[in-house]
C-alpha positions, 0 to 999 in steps of 0.5 A: 500499499502506497504512502497516499493510499494510507494517507487517504485510509487515515483521513477517512478513519479520522473524519469517520470517528469525529463524525460518529462522536458528533452525532446527537441520537435525538438530532439524527431521529429528527432528521431522519423523520424530516426526510421521510416527511419530504419524500412523502410530500414528493411522493404525494405530488407524483400520485397527484400527477398520476390520478390527474393523467388517469382522469384525463385519459378516461375523459379522452376515452368518453369523447372518443365514444361520444364521437363514435355515437356522432358519426353512427348517428350521421352514417343512419342519417346519409342511409335514410337519405338514401346516399350510401357513400356518404354513409359508408364515409361516415362509417369509416369516420365511426371506426377511426373513433372507436379505435381511438376510444378503445386505445384510451380506454385500454391506457386509463386502465393501465393508469388507473392500475398505476394510480391503485399501486401508487395509493397503496404504497403512499399509504405504506410510506405514511404508515412507515412515518407514523411508526418512525415518529413512534420509535423515536419519541420511544427511543429519545425516552429510552436515551433520556433514561440511560443518560439519567442513570448514567449521571446517577452512577457517576454521582454514586462512584463520586460518593464511594469514593475513599476520600470523601468519607475520610473527610467526613470522619476527620470532621467527626473527630474534630466536632467530638474534640470540640465537644470535649473541651467545651464540656471541660471548659464548663466543669473547670468554670464551675469547679474554680469560678467563685468560692469553692468552699461554698460550692462544696457546701452547696453540693454537700446540703443538696446531698443531704436534701436528696438524702432526706427526701429519699428516706421519706419516700421510702418511709411512705412506701413502707420499705423503710422503718419509722423515725425514732421518737425523741425521747420526752423532756423531763419536766421540773415537777416534784410528782412524777406522773407515768405517761399513758402507753403509747399507741402503736404507730399506724400502719401505712395506709394501703395504696394502689399499684399505680401509685406504688409504681410512680412511687418506685420510679421517683425512688430510682430518680432519687437514688440517681441524683444522689449517686450523681452528687456524690460522684461530683463531690469525689471529684 
């Protein structure tokens, strides 16, 4: 293969590749449908011309048949007049018109068959164009779905990139670190701001109050012993009068199951509060 032939092949291959990459399926389909519609218009024009010729032949055949009938009438008139020579000439003219009429009739019959075939082909062409339009719409829909799917896959591929997840993890660690620093600063501010000794006594008082509330709740539920009564104070009297024996403390009133559940929940909350206060005191 010579250098010029190789150069020509190279140019053709590059041009074909450029054309293939430049083809837009939507535009190509639109152009194909437009070309088919132009072909349909031209075919309709040709069919219209053929139909006009067929009608013209039909009229000419009818006219020649009418002329033959007229010369036959004239021949009959000549016979009635006793002029046989004139009648023969009229019959000869009638024969000519009959021949022309038959020829035109044969041509008209063939032309009519051609018109029918062209009409059938025109209907088929129109049906193909309509089918092409439907296929064009279907192909355009498939192309849009394919492009959307490709775009989604590209987006997912970008999300699957490890660098993006590394960034999220790194940012999460930074947020955790900032939160820990904020909590430490809050604890330090609470621990060392103002009078430290006053803060300790305030915590101790809150703990003591929590203990008292917890004990009162236990006694209300009947799970703790009643408080020990204080010994009576001695009165400065010479005569000692023995106090009447104290009646046994009434048993705690019977409470419902719902109230017992509420008291148990409150008891658990007080115990948790007491444990938190004790933990803060240890720190």
